C-alpha positions, 0 to 999 in steps of 0.5 A: 487783452493781447496775447502776450499779456494773456501768456504772462497771466498763464505763466503767473498762474502756473508758477503759483500752482507749481509752488503750491504743489511743491509745498504740499510735496515737501510737507508730505515728505517731511511728515513721512506720508510719501513712503507708500509712493516711494516704495511702490515706484522704487519696487517697479523701477528697480525690478527692471534691473539688468546689465544693459539697463544699468549701463543706460541709466548710468549714462543718463545720470551722467548726462544730468551730472554737474559736469555735463550741466556745466559744459552744456550751460557754457556752450549755450551761454556762448552761443547766445552771447557770441553767435546769436547776440541775444543779451536778453535771452542770455540773462533769462538763461542765467537766472533760470539755470543759476537760480534753480541750482542755488534754490536746490542747495538752499532747500536741501540744507533746510530739509536735510533728508537722508538718501536711500540706503538700500540697493545703491548701484552707485555711491553719492553723498549729500542730502536727498530732497529735492533731487539736484539732478532733476532740478538741474535737468528741468531748469537747464533743458526747460530753459533751452526748450523755451528759448528754442521754442521762440525761434522755431516757427513750425508747430511740428518742430516745437512738438519734437523739441518739447518731446525731446526735452521732456523725455531727456528730463524724465530719463535723468530722473528715473535713472536716479531712482534706478541707481538707488540714490534718490527717492521718487518723491525727491525726483518729483519734488525737484521737478515741481520746484524747478518748474516753479522757478522756471515759470517765474524766470520766464514770466520776468523775461516776458514782462521785460520783453513787453516793456522794452518793445 
Protein backbone atom coordinates (compact mmCIF):
# COMPACT_ATOMS: atom_id res chain seq x y z
CA UNK A 1 0.00 0.00 0.00
CA UNK A 2 1.56 3.32 -1.10
CA UNK A 3 1.57 6.43 1.04
CA UNK A 4 -1.16 8.21 -0.91
CA UNK A 5 -3.52 5.22 -0.69
CA UNK A 6 -2.85 4.99 3.06
CA UNK A 7 -3.56 8.72 3.44
CA UNK A 8 -6.85 8.37 1.55
CA UNK A 9 -7.92 5.52 3.84
CA UNK A 10 -7.15 7.66 6.88
CA UNK A 11 -9.18 10.54 5.44
CA UNK A 12 -12.16 8.25 4.83
CA UNK A 13 -11.90 6.94 8.39
CA UNK A 14 -11.68 10.49 9.76
CA UNK A 15 -14.75 11.60 7.78
CA UNK A 16 -16.75 8.67 9.16
CA UNK A 17 -15.65 9.39 12.74
CA UNK A 18 -16.50 13.08 12.46
CA UNK A 19 -19.83 12.25 10.83
CA UNK A 20 -20.78 9.91 13.67
CA UNK A 21 -19.69 12.50 16.24
CA UNK A 22 -21.86 15.12 14.59
CA UNK A 23 -24.85 12.78 14.61
CA UNK A 24 -24.32 12.13 18.33
CA UNK A 25 -23.98 15.84 19.13
CA UNK A 26 -27.11 16.62 17.12
CA UNK A 27 -29.16 14.00 18.98
CA UNK A 28 -27.90 15.33 22.32
CA UNK A 29 -28.77 18.90 21.33
CA UNK A 30 -32.24 18.03 20.05
CA UNK A 31 -33.02 15.99 23.19
CA UNK A 32 -31.63 18.79 25.42
CA UNK A 33 -28.87 16.65 26.90
CA UNK A 34 -26.15 19.25 26.22
CA UNK A 35 -27.54 21.90 28.57
CA UNK A 36 -25.05 21.07 31.34
CA UNK A 37 -22.14 21.46 28.91
CA UNK A 38 -23.49 24.70 27.48
CA UNK A 39 -24.16 26.22 30.90
CA UNK A 40 -20.70 25.35 32.23
CA UNK A 41 -18.80 26.72 29.22
CA UNK A 42 -20.94 29.87 28.93
CA UNK A 43 -20.41 30.61 32.61
CA UNK A 44 -16.64 30.20 32.28
CA UNK A 45 -16.28 32.21 29.05
CA UNK A 46 -18.67 35.05 29.88
CA UNK A 47 -17.24 35.25 33.39
CA UNK A 48 -14.10 36.73 31.80
CA UNK A 49 -15.98 39.71 30.39
CA UNK A 50 -14.24 43.07 30.33
CA UNK A 51 -14.09 45.96 27.85
CA UNK A 52 -10.76 44.96 26.30
CA UNK A 53 -11.80 41.35 25.82
CA UNK A 54 -15.17 42.38 24.39
CA UNK A 55 -13.41 44.46 21.74
CA UNK A 56 -11.13 41.55 20.90
CA UNK A 57 -14.03 39.09 20.65
CA UNK A 58 -15.94 41.46 18.38
CA UNK A 59 -12.84 41.61 16.17
CA UNK A 60 -12.60 37.82 15.91
CA UNK A 61 -16.31 37.45 15.25
CA UNK A 62 -15.88 40.00 12.43
CA UNK A 63 -12.98 37.95 11.04
CA UNK A 64 -15.38 35.00 10.89
CA UNK A 65 -18.25 37.02 9.40
CA UNK A 66 -19.76 36.39 5.97
CA UNK A 67 -18.21 39.60 4.64
CA UNK A 68 -14.65 38.67 5.64
CA UNK A 69 -15.16 35.07 4.56
CA UNK A 70 -16.25 36.22 1.10
CA UNK A 71 -13.30 38.61 0.82
CA UNK A 72 -10.79 35.93 1.84
CA UNK A 73 -12.51 33.37 -0.39
CA UNK A 74 -12.29 35.66 -3.43
CA UNK A 75 -8.63 36.48 -2.75
CA UNK A 76 -7.68 32.81 -2.42
CA UNK A 77 -9.83 31.95 -5.46
CA UNK A 78 -8.01 34.40 -7.72
CA UNK A 79 -4.63 33.51 -6.24
CA UNK A 80 -5.17 29.83 -7.07
CA UNK A 81 -6.64 30.56 -10.49
CA UNK A 82 -4.46 33.40 -11.79
CA UNK A 83 -1.17 33.33 -9.85
CA UNK A 84 -0.63 29.62 -9.21
CA UNK A 85 -2.90 28.33 -11.99
CA UNK A 86 -3.84 25.38 -9.78
CA UNK A 87 -7.15 24.41 -11.36
CA UNK A 88 -7.53 21.17 -9.41
CA UNK A 89 -6.87 22.87 -6.08
CA UNK A 90 -9.30 25.62 -7.03
CA UNK A 91 -12.09 23.08 -7.53
CA UNK A 92 -11.29 21.44 -4.19
CA UNK A 93 -11.39 24.84 -2.48
CA UNK A 94 -14.76 25.65 -4.03
CA UNK A 95 -16.27 22.32 -3.00
CA UNK A 96 -14.89 22.46 0.56
CA UNK A 97 -15.95 26.04 1.34
CA UNK A 98 -19.10 26.33 -0.76
CA UNK A 99 -20.36 22.89 0.26
CA UNK A 100 -19.87 23.69 3.94
CA UNK A 101 -21.90 26.89 3.65
CA UNK A 102 -24.73 25.07 1.88
CA UNK A 103 -24.60 22.24 4.42
CA UNK A 104 -24.88 24.75 7.26
CA UNK A 105 -28.01 26.35 5.79
CA UNK A 106 -29.65 22.95 5.32
CA UNK A 107 -28.82 21.77 8.84
CA UNK A 108 -30.03 24.98 10.47
CA UNK A 109 -33.32 24.80 8.58
CA UNK A 110 -33.85 21.19 9.62
CA UNK A 111 -32.92 21.53 13.30
CA UNK A 112 -34.21 25.10 13.87
CA UNK A 113 -32.60 25.66 17.26
CA UNK A 114 -33.26 29.10 18.76
CA UNK A 115 -30.28 31.22 19.77
CA UNK A 116 -29.46 31.97 23.43
CA UNK A 117 -31.61 34.84 24.71
CA UNK A 118 -29.61 35.93 27.74
CA UNK A 119 -26.69 38.37 28.00
CA UNK A 120 -26.13 39.11 24.33
CA UNK A 121 -23.44 41.66 23.56
CA UNK A 122 -24.47 41.87 19.90
CA UNK A 123 -27.75 41.22 18.14
CA UNK A 124 -28.17 38.64 15.41
CA UNK A 125 -31.03 36.69 13.87
CA UNK A 126 -31.42 33.19 12.46
CA UNK A 127 -31.17 29.71 13.87
CA UNK A 128 -28.34 28.64 16.14
CA UNK A 129 -27.24 25.05 15.43
CA UNK A 130 -24.76 24.43 13.99
CA UNK A 131 -22.85 27.71 14.14
CA UNK A 132 -22.33 29.25 10.72
CA UNK A 133 -19.25 31.13 11.95
CA UNK A 134 -17.57 27.97 13.25
CA UNK A 135 -18.46 25.94 10.15
CA UNK A 136 -17.35 28.72 7.83
CA UNK A 137 -14.09 29.31 9.68
CA UNK A 138 -13.25 25.62 9.90
CA UNK A 139 -13.89 24.94 6.22
CA UNK A 140 -12.28 28.16 4.94
CA UNK A 141 -9.13 28.13 7.05
CA UNK A 142 -8.99 24.34 7.05
CA UNK A 143 -9.01 24.25 3.24
CA UNK A 144 -6.43 27.04 3.04
CA UNK A 145 -4.23 25.24 5.57
CA UNK A 146 -4.45 21.96 3.63
CA UNK A 147 -3.64 23.61 0.30
CA UNK A 148 -0.70 25.53 1.77
CA UNK A 149 0.49 22.37 3.54
CA UNK A 150 0.90 20.73 0.15
CA UNK A 151 3.42 23.41 -0.87
CA UNK A 152 5.35 23.92 2.38
CA UNK A 153 8.16 21.35 2.55
CA UNK A 154 9.50 22.08 6.04
CA UNK A 155 8.03 20.40 9.10
CA UNK A 156 8.41 23.59 11.16
CA UNK A 157 6.59 25.63 8.53
CA UNK A 158 3.71 23.18 8.48
CA UNK A 159 3.42 23.20 12.27
CA UNK A 160 3.34 27.02 12.38
CA UNK A 161 0.69 27.14 9.65
CA UNK A 162 -1.52 24.46 11.24
CA UNK A 163 -1.21 26.09 14.68
CA UNK A 164 -2.21 29.48 13.27
CA UNK A 165 -5.22 27.97 11.47
CA UNK A 166 -6.42 26.13 14.58
CA UNK A 167 -5.94 29.17 16.84
CA UNK A 168 -7.88 31.47 14.53
CA UNK A 169 -10.74 28.98 14.12
CA UNK A 170 -10.97 28.41 17.88
CA UNK A 171 -10.94 32.14 18.66
CA UNK A 172 -13.74 32.77 16.17
CA UNK A 173 -15.81 30.06 17.84
CA UNK A 174 -15.10 31.30 21.36
CA UNK A 175 -16.03 34.84 20.33
CA UNK A 176 -19.53 33.65 19.46
CA UNK A 177 -19.98 32.14 22.93
CA UNK A 178 -18.53 35.21 24.63
CA UNK A 179 -20.85 37.55 22.72
CA UNK A 180 -23.86 35.44 23.70
CA UNK A 181 -25.10 34.53 20.21
CA UNK A 182 -24.29 30.81 20.26
CA UNK A 183 -24.34 27.90 22.65
CA UNK A 184 -21.02 26.06 22.99
CA UNK A 185 -22.69 22.97 21.52
CA UNK A 186 -23.49 25.08 18.41
CA UNK A 187 -19.78 25.78 18.03
CA UNK A 188 -18.74 22.19 18.67
CA UNK A 189 -21.38 20.91 16.28
CA UNK A 190 -20.23 23.38 13.64
CA UNK A 191 -16.61 22.30 13.93
CA UNK A 192 -17.46 18.61 13.67
CA UNK A 193 -19.93 19.07 10.80
CA UNK A 194 -17.39 21.14 8.87
CA UNK A 195 -14.60 18.67 9.65
CA UNK A 196 -16.74 15.90 8.17
CA UNK A 197 -17.28 17.82 4.94
CA UNK A 198 -13.66 18.96 4.75
CA UNK A 199 -12.41 15.38 5.10
CA UNK A 200 -14.79 14.27 2.35
CA UNK A 201 -13.63 17.12 0.10
CA UNK A 202 -9.95 16.33 0.66
CA UNK A 203 -10.61 12.61 0.09
CA UNK A 204 -12.27 13.29 -3.27
CA UNK A 205 -9.41 15.62 -4.21
CA UNK A 206 -6.72 13.09 -3.24
CA UNK A 207 -8.46 10.33 -5.19
CA UNK A 208 -8.75 12.57 -8.23
CA UNK A 209 -5.06 13.48 -8.02
CA UNK A 210 -4.15 9.80 -7.71
CA UNK A 211 -6.14 8.87 -10.83
CA UNK A 212 -4.73 11.71 -12.94
CA UNK A 213 -1.07 11.19 -12.08
